[in-house]
C-alpha positions, 0 to 999 in steps of 0.5 A, a space after each residue: 920060979 918063972 913058971 910058978 909066977 907065970 901061972 900065978 899071973 894067969 890065974 889072977 887074970 881069970 879072976 879079973 876077967 870074971 870081974 870085968 864080965 860081971 861089970 859089963 853085964 851089970 852096966 850093959 844098958 844106958 838105962 842102968 847107968 842112968 838109974 845109978 850113975 854113981 854106982 856105975 862110976 864106982 864100979 868103973 873106977 874099981 875095974 880101972 884101978 884093978 887093971 892099973 894095978 895088974 899092969 903095974 905088977 906085970 911091968 914090975 915083976 913079970 916082964 923083967 923075968 921074961 927078959 931074963 929068959 
């Protein structure tokens, strides 16, 4: 069970990392941000929300399992 959950978290992190890489590529120049500040805010908020949710899930689900080992 613990191994399965660990692999699930690992796989999900790969998707989150890819999403962040796309964000960093899209907004890598100040001119891009200046041209679409609301788009930048929206994308940044989506990334921060996904990271927050991930951290919360780790705290709730993953770390308690690790403490049992």
